N, C-alpha and C positions, 0 to 999 in steps of 0.2 A: 597612679603615675601616668603622665601624658604620653609616654613612649610605648605604652602597651605592655611593659614588663611588670610582673607582679611584685609588690613590695616584699622585702625580706620579713618573714614572720618571726617574731621574737617572743620568747617566754621568759619571765622574770622570776627568780627565786631569791627572795630577800625577806628576812623576818622583821626588819625595821619598817613599820608601815609607812611612815612619812617618806623615807628614802625610796621605798618601792613605788609608792604612788607618784612621787616626783619623777622618777625614772620613766614610769609609764607615760606621763604627760610629755616628757622630752622626746621619747621615742616616737610616740604617735604624732608629734608635731612635724616629723620628717616625712616628706612625701614618698620616700623609698623604703621606709620601715614601718612596721605596725605590730603592736602588742596583741598576741592571741591568747595570753593567759598569764596568771600570776599565782604564786604560792608562797607560803611562809614556813612550810615544814617539808622535810624530806619525803615522808610518806605521801602527803598530798601532792607534792610535785611529781613524784614518780608516776602516779596514776594519771595526772592531768597531762603531763608531757607525752605519755604513751598515746593518749587520745588525740591531742592537738598535732603531734608530729611537727614541731616548728623547725624552721631553717636553723635558728640559733637559740641557744639557751644561755642566759646570763645567771650565774649561780654564786651566791655568797659562800664562803668557806665554813663559817660557824653558824649552824642552824639549831634551833631549840631541841630537836629530836634526833640529831645525828650530824655527821660530817657532810658538808657539801661536796667534798672530794670523793667520798664514797658514792654519792648520788651521781657525780660526773662519771664514775667508773661504770655504773649500771646504764646510764644513758648511752655511753659509748658502745657498750655491748649490745643493747637492744635497738638503738637507732644510729647505726654507724654513719649515716649521711648527715646527721644533725651536728652542727658545729657548736663547740662549747667555749664560752668565755667565763673565766673565773674573776669575780670582783671581790677584792679583799683589802683590808687595811694592814695586813700582816705581810711585810716585804721580806720575811726571813727566807734564806735559801732552802730550809726544810719544806716550806710550803711550795716553792717553785719546783723543787725536786719531786715532791709527791704529785703535784699537778702534771708534770711531764710524764710520770710513771703511769698515770691513769688515763692519759690520752687527751688532756686538755689542749685546745688550739691556741689560746692566748690567756695571759694573766694580766689583769689591769688593777693598778692600785687605786683605792677609793678616792684619794685626794687629787687625782688628775682631773682636768676639766671634762665636762660632759661631751664636748666635741671630740675629745680623744677617745672616749668610750664608744661613741657612735661610730667613729671610724674603725675601731677594732671590730665591731659587729659587721660593718660592711666588708672589711678586709677578709675575715674568716669565711664570709658568705660568698666571696668571689666577686663582690661588687666594687665599683670605683669609689675611692675615698675622696673626701672633700679637702683634706689637708695632707696630701701625699708628701709634701716636703718635710714633714716631721716624723716620717717613718723611722723608728729605731731599728737597729740590726739585732739579730738574735743574740742572747747572752752566750758567751763561750763557756763550755763546760768540759772539764777533764774527763777522759774515759777511764782513768785509773782512780780507784776508790781506796781509801785507807781502811785498815781492819775495823776501825770504829764505825765507819760508814757502812761497811758490809754487815756488821752486827746490827746496826740500827735498821737497815733495810729489811731485815728478817721480821721485824715487828709488823703488826697490823696497822692500818691507818689510824685507828683510835688510840692504840698503844703509843704510836709516835707522837700524836697530839698531846697525850697526857705527859709523856716523858719530856717533851720540849718545854712544857709549862713548868714542870718540876725543875728542869735545868735553869729556868728563869727565876727560880727561887720561890715559886708559889707553894703554899701548903696544900695538902690533900683537899681541905675544905675549899680553898680558893680555886683549885683546879675544878672541883665539882661545880662550884658556882659558875665558873667561866664556860664550862662545857655542858651545863644543864644536866649533870649526872648526880647520882647519890654518892655521898662520901665513901660509903662502903664499896661502891662500884669502882671508884678511883683506886682504892686500896687493892682491890682484886687485880686491876690492870697493872699496878706497879709490881705486885707479886709475880705476875706473868712476865713483865718486862725484865725484872731482875733475874728470873730463871733463864730467860732466853739470852740475856747478855752475859750470864755466868758471873754475876756479882751478888754481894750479900747485903747491900744497903742502898737506900735512896741516893745517898751522896755519891757512891761509886757509879750508880746508873747515870746520875746527872753529869758526872765527869766524862763518861763515855759519850753522852749526847753533846756536851760542850766541845770535846775534841773533834767529833764528827762534823759539828757545825762549822768550826773554823777551818776544817779541811776542804770544805766546799768552795767552789768559785762563786763569787757573787755577781749579780748583774751590774753592768757598768753604765752610768748615765751617758747616753750617746745621742739623745734627741737634739736636733740642730737648733731647737728653740730654747734650749737650756732647761726645760722642764724635767722633772723626774721621769725615768723611762717607763714605758710599758714593757714588761718582760715577756717576750715570746718564748713558749716552751715547745712549740712545734713549728 
């Protein structure tokens, strides 16, 4: 940068190679941002991020060997000064709530334009944005939770992911394929979920998840340009 300020260092965690490489090109094309590393797995990312110590990490939610949100939790614990942007195609309140719980700084939907994503990276890094006129406001969230929300909150991150997919009507095999797990592992997760929720069937567990989902407040489209919002969780 010509003003003597170091560019914001960015680390990308995304398992879709084409998307990740495209993002890297877009970020490196900006004079105030630079990519310092890339990874497509949780394990690889955890090691590389600890070495690079980037200013900002951009993390996908669903990764082949685990949850991107659990990676966010470890990054927040190990590198508290590193800012975290979650990039996801899943706009469900469950993802936003979980992201907020693990300390994510911003959640960006994958279908927004690259300019919006770049501005979120700048924003969380404390740098001037290029399109400040389209800044959305934080989503409003109720401080009161329903009994179903409280029950679901007791589950681990992976258990919640499995339950949400079951509530969406997916079979154990479909859930296993979606989360890159063995079908037996999904069955074990659901056994644990039903025990913690105090129910005796997958259907009853799905009903608890559905009621909890509808009890949450959802993000409201507030961007002045009429685009879908970027949901801030911090």
